[in-house]
C-alpha positions in Angstrom: 62.3 77.7 24.0 60.8 77.2 21.0 63.4 77.4 17.7 61.0 80.1 16.7 60.9 82.4 19.0 65.4 82.2 18.6 64.9 82.5 15.2 63.0 86.4 15.6 65.1 87.0 18.6 67.8 86.6 16.0 66.3 87.8 13.3 65.0 91.4 15.4 69.1 91.5 16.6 70.2 91.5 13.0 67.6 94.1 11.7 68.6 96.6 14.6 72.3 96.0 15.0 73.9 96.9 11.7 75.1 93.6 10.8 76.7 95.0 7.7 79.5 97.5 9.7 79.0 99.7 12.3 76.1 101.9 13.3 77.7 102.8 16.7 78.2 106.7 17.4 79.8 107.9 20.6 78.7 111.3 20.2 75.6 110.2 21.0 76.3 109.6 24.2 77.2 112.0 27.4 76.7 112.5 31.2 73.6 109.1 31.9 69.9 110.2 31.8 69.0 108.4 35.1 69.0 109.4 37.8 69.4 106.9 40.4 69.9 103.6 39.5 69.1 100.5 41.9 70.9 96.9 41.6 68.3 95.3 43.1 69.5 92.2 45.4 67.1 89.0 43.9 68.6 85.4 44.2 65.4 83.6 43.4 65.2 82.7 39.7 60.8 82.5 40.2 61.1 85.9 41.8 63.4 88.1 39.9 60.8 87.0 36.5 58.1 87.9 39.6 59.1 91.4 39.9 59.6 92.5 36.7 56.7 91.4 35.6 55.0 93.2 38.6 57.2 96.6 37.6 59.8 95.9 41.3 62.7 96.2 37.9 63.2 97.1 34.7 66.1 94.8 33.5 66.3 91.5 34.2 69.1 90.5 32.5 71.1 87.6 31.9 67.7 85.2 31.8 68.9 81.2 31.6 65.8 79.5 31.8 63.6 78.8 29.1 60.2 78.8 30.6 61.2 82.4 31.8 61.9 83.5 28.4 58.9 81.8 26.9 56.7 84.1 29.6 58.7 87.7 28.7 57.9 86.8 25.0 54.1 86.9 25.6 54.7 90.5 27.6 53.0 92.6 25.8 54.9 95.0 28.8 58.6 93.3 28.1 61.1 93.6 25.3 63.9 90.5 25.0 67.3 91.1 23.6 69.7 88.2 22.0 73.0 88.4 21.8 75.5 85.7 20.7 78.7 85.7 23.8 82.3 84.8 25.0 80.4 82.4 27.4 81.7 79.3 28.3 80.5 76.7 31.2 82.9 74.0 32.4 84.2 71.2 35.0 87.4 72.1 36.0 89.5 69.9 38.3 93.1 70.2 40.8 95.0 67.7 38.9 97.6 68.9 41.0 96.6 66.1 43.5 94.8 63.0 43.0 93.1 60.9 41.4 92.5 64.6 38.5 96.6 64.4 38.4 95.8 61.7 36.0 95.1 62.5 32.3 93.7 58.8 31.4 90.8 59.9 34.4 89.9 63.2 33.7 89.8 62.4 29.4 87.8 59.8 30.5 85.6 61.9 32.1 84.1 64.2 30.2 83.3 61.2 27.3 81.1 60.3 30.4 79.7 63.5 30.3 76.2 63.4 28.2 76.8 66.9 27.5 73.9 67.1 24.6 70.7 65.7 26.5 72.3 68.4 29.8 72.0 71.2 27.5 68.7 70.2 25.2 66.9 68.9 28.6 68.6 72.6 30.4 68.3 75.0 28.0 66.0 74.0 25.7 67.3 75.7 22.6 69.5 78.7 23.3 72.5 76.7 24.2 74.6 74.4 23.0 77.0 72.4 23.9 81.7 73.4 23.6 83.5 71.3 22.9 86.4 73.7 22.9 88.1 76.8 25.0 87.0 79.1 23.8 82.9 79.8 22.0 82.0 79.1 18.5 81.8 83.7 18.7 85.6 84.1 18.7 87.2 85.3 16.3 90.0 82.4 17.3 87.4 79.2 17.6 89.4 76.4 16.8 87.2 73.1 15.9 89.4 70.8 15.2 90.6 69.9 18.5 90.4 66.5 19.9 86.9 65.9 21.5 85.6 63.3 23.7 81.6 61.8 22.5 79.8 60.9 24.8 79.5 57.1 25.6 80.3 55.8 29.3 81.5 52.5 28.0 84.6 53.9 25.6 85.4 55.9 29.0 85.1 53.0 31.2 87.5 50.6 28.1 89.9 53.8 28.5 90.3 52.8 31.9 90.4 49.5 31.6 93.3 49.4 29.3 95.3 52.0 31.5 95.4 49.7 33.4 92.5 50.6 36.3 90.3 48.1 37.8 87.3 48.5 39.8 86.9 47.4 43.7 84.0 46.0 45.1 82.2 49.1 45.3 82.6 49.8 42.2 84.8 52.9 42.7 87.5 53.2 40.7 91.2 52.1 42.1 94.7 53.2 40.6 96.9 50.9 38.5 99.2 51.3 42.1 96.3 50.1 43.8 94.6 53.6 45.0 91.4 53.9 45.3 89.3 56.7 43.8 88.1 58.7 47.7 85.1 60.4 47.6 85.0 63.5 45.2 83.6 67.4 46.7 82.2 69.6 43.6 82.0 72.8 44.1 78.5 74.9 42.4 76.6 77.9 43.0 73.2 76.7 45.2 70.3 76.0 43.8 68.5 79.3 44.4 71.4 81.6 43.0 71.6 79.4 39.7 69.5 76.8 39.5 70.9 75.7 35.7 74.1 75.5 37.3 73.1 73.4 40.9 71.2 71.0 38.4 74.2 70.5 36.2 76.2 69.2 39.0 74.1 66.8 40.8 73.7 65.7 36.5 77.8 65.3 36.5 78.1 64.0 39.9 75.8 60.6 38.7 77.7 60.7 35.2 80.6 60.2 37.1 80.0 58.2 39.9 77.7 55.8 36.9 80.9 54.6 35.6 83.5 54.3 39.5 84.7 58.2 40.5 82.2 58.9 44.0 81.4 62.4 43.7 79.2 64.7 45.3 77.6 67.8 44.1 78.5 70.2 47.0 76.4 73.6 46.7 77.6 76.7 48.5 77.0 80.5 48.6 79.2 82.2 45.4 81.4 83.7 47.3 82.3 81.5 49.6 82.8 78.9 46.5 85.2 81.7 44.4 87.3 81.5 48.0 87.8 78.7 48.3 88.9 78.2 44.2 91.4 80.9 45.5 92.9 79.3 48.1 92.4 75.4 45.7 90.8 74.7 48.6 89.3 72.3 46.1 89.4 68.9 44.7 86.4 69.6 41.3 84.1 73.0 40.6 81.7 74.0 37.9 82.1 77.5 37.0 80.5 79.6 33.6 83.4 82.7 32.8 82.2 85.5 30.3 85.9 85.8 27.8 86.8 88.9 25.7 87.3 89.4 23.2 91.0 88.4 22.5 92.3 85.0 23.0 95.0 85.6 24.9 92.7 85.2 27.6 94.4 81.0 27.8 97.2 82.9 28.9 95.2 83.6 32.0 93.4 80.3 32.4 96.3 77.5 31.9 99.8 79.3 32.0 101.6 77.7 35.2 102.7 81.2 35.5 99.0 81.8 36.5 98.6 79.5 39.2 99.6 81.4 41.8 97.0 82.6 44.8 93.7 83.8 43.5 95.2 83.4 39.9 93.0 82.4 36.7 95.1 78.8 36.8 91.8 77.5 38.8 93.3 73.7 37.6 96.5 74.2 38.4 97.6 72.7 34.5 101.0 72.6 33.6 102.5 72.0 31.1 106.3 72.9 29.1 104.7 73.0 25.7 101.5 74.3 26.4 102.9 77.5 28.4 106.0 77.2 25.3 102.3 78.1 22.9 100.8 80.1 25.3 103.9 82.9 26.2 103.7 82.8 21.6 100.4 83.4 21.8 100.9 86.3 23.9 103.7 87.7 22.8 102.3 87.3 19.4 103.9 90.4 17.3 100.6 89.9 14.2 97.7 88.4 14.0 99.2 85.5 12.1 101.3 84.7 14.6 98.0 85.0 17.0 96.1 83.0 14.9 98.9 80.3 15.2 99.2 80.3 19.0 96.0 80.5 20.3 95.0 77.2 18.0 97.9 75.2 19.0 97.1 76.2 22.8 93.8 75.1 22.0 94.5 71.4 20.6 96.9 71.2 23.4 94.1 72.5 26.2 92.0 69.8 24.6 94.6 67.3 25.0 94.9 67.8 28.4 92.0 68.7 29.7 92.4 70.8 32.5 88.6 71.3 32.6 86.3 69.8 30.2 83.9 72.3 28.5 80.3 71.9 28.8 78.5 74.9 26.9 78.0 78.0 25.5 74.5 79.8 25.5 73.2 82.8 23.7 72.7 86.1 26.8 69.3 87.2 26.2 67.8 90.1 28.3 64.6 91.8 29.4 63.8 95.2 29.5 60.7 97.0 30.7 58.6 99.1 28.1 58.2 101.5 30.5 62.0 102.8 29.4 63.2 103.2 26.1 67.0 104.4 24.4 68.9 100.8 25.2 71.2 99.5 22.3 71.4 96.4 21.4 73.6 94.5 19.3 74.2 90.8 17.7 77.2 90.8 20.3 75.0 92.7 23.1 72.2 92.6 24.9 70.5 96.0 25.9 71.4 95.4 29.9 75.0 97.1 28.8 76.6 100.0 30.2 75.5 101.9 26.8 71.9 101.4 27.6 72.3 103.2 30.8 73.4 106.4 29.8 70.7 107.0 27.8 68.1 105.5 28.8 64.7 107.8 30.2 60.8 106.9 30.5 59.2 106.3 27.2 56.4 108.7 29.1 56.3 111.4 32.4 59.6 112.3 34.8 62.6 110.7 35.2 62.1 108.3 37.8 65.4 105.4 39.3 65.5 103.0 37.0 65.9 99.3 38.7 68.0 96.0 36.9 67.9 93.2 38.8 71.8 92.1 40.9 71.4 88.1 40.6 73.8 88.1 43.5 75.2 89.7 46.9 78.4 91.3 45.4 81.6 90.1 47.5 84.2 92.6 48.1 84.0 95.3 46.3 87.8 95.4 45.8 89.1 95.8 42.7 92.2 93.8 43.3 91.0 90.7 44.3 87.1 91.2 42.9 86.9 88.3 40.1 83.0 87.8 40.4 80.7 88.9 37.7 78.4 90.2 40.8 81.3 93.2 41.7 82.0 94.1 38.0 78.5 94.9 37.7 78.5 97.8 40.1 82.7 99.1 40.1 81.8 98.1 36.2 79.9 101.4 36.1 82.3 102.9 38.2 85.8 102.7 37.1 87.0 103.9 33.8 90.1 102.2 31.2 91.1 104.1 29.1 90.2 102.0 25.9 86.7 101.0 25.1 85.4 98.7 22.9 82.4 99.2 19.8 79.2 97.2 20.4 79.2 95.9 17.6 82.2 95.7 16.0 84.5 94.3 18.9 86.8 97.8 17.9 88.7 99.2 20.2 87.3 103.1 20.4 88.9 105.2 22.7 87.1 106.1 26.0 89.4 107.7 28.8 91.9 108.1 26.4 91.5 110.5 23.5 94.1 108.4 21.3 97.2 106.2 21.1 100.0 105.2 18.9 102.1 101.8 19.4 105.9 101.6 18.4 108.0 99.5 18.0 111.8 100.5 19.2 115.4 98.6 20.2 115.9 97.9 23.9 118.9 96.7 24.8 117.9 93.4 25.2 115.1 93.7 21.5 112.1 95.3 20.5 109.4 96.2 22.4 106.4 97.7 21.8 105.7 101.4 23.1 103.1 103.2 24.1 101.6 106.8 24.4 98.5 108.4 25.2 96.5 111.4 25.6 94.3 112.0 27.7 91.1 113.4 27.8 91.1 117.0 29.6 88.6 117.0 30.9 87.7 114.4 33.6 87.4 113.7 37.4 87.3 111.6 40.0 83.9 111.4 42.1 85.1 113.8 43.9 86.3 116.1 42.4 89.7 115.6 41.4 90.7 116.1 37.9 91.8 113.1 36.3 95.4 112.9 35.6 98.2 110.3 33.8 99.8 109.9 37.0 96.2 107.9 38.3 97.4 106.1 35.5 100.9 105.2 36.3 99.9 104.8 40.3 97.5 102.5 39.6 99.8 99.8 36.2 102.9 100.8 39.1 101.0 99.4 42.0 99.5 96.2 40.6 102.2 95.4 39.3 105.1 96.0 42.2 102.1 94.2 44.4 101.8 91.3 42.0 98.0 91.5 42.9 97.5 87.9 40.8 93.7 89.3 38.9 96.6 92.0 37.0 99.4 89.7 36.6 99.1 89.4 33.3 98.4 92.7 32.2 100.9 94.2 33.7 104.6 92.4 34.4 105.5 92.8 31.2 106.3 96.6 32.3 109.7 98.0 31.9 108.8 101.7 32.2 105.8 103.6 32.8 106.6 107.6 32.0 104.1 110.5 32.6 105.4 114.2 30.8 103.1 115.5 31.7 99.5 115.4 33.1 97.8 114.0 30.1 100.7 112.4 28.2 100.6 108.6 29.4 103.7 106.5 27.7 104.4 102.6 29.5 107.0 100.6 27.9 107.1 97.0 27.4 110.2 94.4 28.6 108.9 93.1 24.7 106.6 92.8 21.8 103.0 91.8 21.3 100.2 92.1 19.6 97.6 92.1 22.9 99.4 95.1 25.0 97.4 98.1 24.0 94.7 95.6 25.2 96.3 94.4 28.8 97.2 97.9 29.1 94.5 100.0 28.4 91.9 97.8 28.9 92.1 98.0 33.4 90.4 100.2 35.3 92.2 103.6 36.1 92.2 103.7 39.7 92.5 107.6 41.5 96.4 107.5 43.4 94.7 109.7 46.1 92.8 106.7 47.3 95.0 103.7 46.5 98.4 105.4 48.1 96.7 105.0 51.2 95.5 101.7 51.2 97.7 99.1 53.8 96.7 96.1 52.6 95.3 96.0 49.4 93.6 91.7 49.7 91.5 93.6 52.7 90.7 96.4 51.5 87.0 97.5 52.0 86.4 100.5 49.9 83.0 100.9 49.8 82.4 100.7 53.8 85.2 103.6 54.7 83.6 107.5 54.3 85.1 110.0 52.8 87.6 112.0 53.9 86.8 114.7 52.5 83.3 114.3 50.9 80.6 112.5 53.7 78.7 111.6 51.3 81.2 109.5 48.8 82.9 106.5 49.4 86.3 105.3 49.2 85.1 103.8 46.3 85.6 106.3 44.0 86.0 106.5 40.1 85.4 108.8 37.2 82.5 106.7 35.5 79.1 107.2 34.6 77.6 106.5 38.1 79.1 107.3 41.4 78.7 104.2 44.1 76.2 105.7 47.0 74.8 102.7 49.4 75.1 99.3 49.2 72.6 97.1 51.4 73.1 93.7 51.7 70.2 91.3 50.6 68.4 94.6 49.3 70.3 96.2 46.9 72.8 98.7 45.5 72.4 101.9 45.3 74.3 104.1 42.5 73.6 107.8 41.4 74.3 109.9 37.9 78.4 111.4 37.7 76.8 114.7 36.9 80.1 115.9 36.0 80.4 113.1 33.4 83.6 113.4 31.1 81.7 112.6 28.4 80.2 115.6 27.7 77.6 116.0 25.4 76.3 119.6 24.4 73.5 118.3 22.2 71.6 116.9 25.8 
C-alpha cells in the first residue's frame, strides 16, 4: 500500500473519530435494524474481493493484502476504514522438549529472521515489524526490551560460542552431540491465509539457513488449533488479537496456564517471569500494573518463548449501499456498533452479507478460541460490561452499574464487585436473564476448570445473588483487573448450560431447543439470534426483536 493512502486513511479516521474525546452515545443504539445477517464463508482472498466488487457481499473485514487495499481505494462504491489494533503475529516454539528448550537456539532463531524484509515485502506499508510482546497501540507497551536485530552471522556465532556445531549436512548439533531433528512449522493454508503461509515458508528458509531444518506444514486452521491445544507441535505461527489490558500476558505466558487448551502454548515456565506476571495480575493500582507489565515484557524478551514478527493495521471495506457505520481510530467499520445501526442507504431493508474468512470450529463457548467462532458467538452472547470504541473505557452493558470495594477477609483484603443488572434483558427463547444466570456461568467455569477462562475465574471466592438483578462477586484477593476479568465474560443461560453433560464435546448449534424448534441451544441475550449454519456456505443470523438495548426513538 502506498504511504499516501495510509496517510489519507489515518487522517479520515482522525477527523471522524472524536480524537480528543469520546463521541460515543449509547442512546443512539438499540435493537439492530438489520433483519437478516449472513456471515458468508469465503476462504480465498481473491474470491472475497470479487464478491465485494460484484455486490455479493457488503462488508469485507481484515483486509491484509496491499493489492486488495489499493484496488478497493479506487472503487467508488466502497468505503475503506483503517484503525490501529491490538494485533500481534508471533512465531511460537514448543519449549518443553529439545531443541526449543535451549534458550540460545531460540535467541538465535529470532536473530536469523528477516522480519523487516518480510513485513515490507508482504504488507507494503500497513504493518510494522514487532519486537515486543504488546503492540505499540497498547497503553502498557514497553519499548525498552532486549532486541535481536536480523543478523544470521551473529546468530551462528552465538550458537558456536555456546558449543553448538554443524554436521556434514549443515544441521546444528548441540554441545551434547544431539542433532536438531527436522522441525515442522504449523501454519494455515495459503488458500485461507496467504500471507501467513508465505511468512511460514520464509521463516523455514531463514532457520534452515543457520542449520535448523524447518519445513512449513500448512493445514486447516481448526486442525492446527487442535494440535496446539493438545501440545502436539514443534513450531507454529499465529496471530493474536489482544485486549486493552496487559494482563493478557499472564494467560499467554504464566506456567499456570500451560494446561490442555490453555493459552500458554509454548509451555514457558520461569520463576522470575511467573512472579512478575502474578504481580501484574494482582496489581492493586495502575502504577503497580505498569511496573509489573514492564518487567514481564523485559523478561519475555530474554526468554523468547515466541518471536514477535509484526503488528498490522486493521482495514475493512463496506459497500456504500449501506449507511450508519461507526469508525474510530481504534475500530474499523465491521464492528458490533455498526451492525446495530446499519441500514440501506436507500430503499427497503434487505439482508446484510458479511465475509467470514473461515469455518467456525465448533461454536462451543467453552472450547472455542478462534476468531471465526467468536465472530458468530460475539453477536449471540453478552457480557456485563462493554468497551467505549473511542476511548477504550469501560461502559455499562448487561450491568447498568457496579461498585468496586476492598474489604478485609480472613486472609487479607479482597475485591468485592457488586453489579446491578438490567431488568429487561431476556434470552432468545424469551426467558428472563437474571443475576442467577451470571452467577451460574462463573461458578460453572470455575468448577470445571475450563482452560479458556481459568485466569478469569480461579480467584473467585464466592458469588451471591441477593435478588434477581443484583450480583455480588467476592474475589480471594485484590486486583486492578478483577472488574474486566469477571464482567467481560460471556453470560450463558443457566437453563441451557446446567443440562450440559460434557462441556468439551458440547455442540449447541447442532441441537434443537426443546421448547422452540426455530432455535438451537446456541442462545444468548445478544442482538442477533443464531438461525442456521451451512458448512462451506454461510452462518445465518436473525435480528433479536426483543433485544434489551431499547431505544424508544427508533
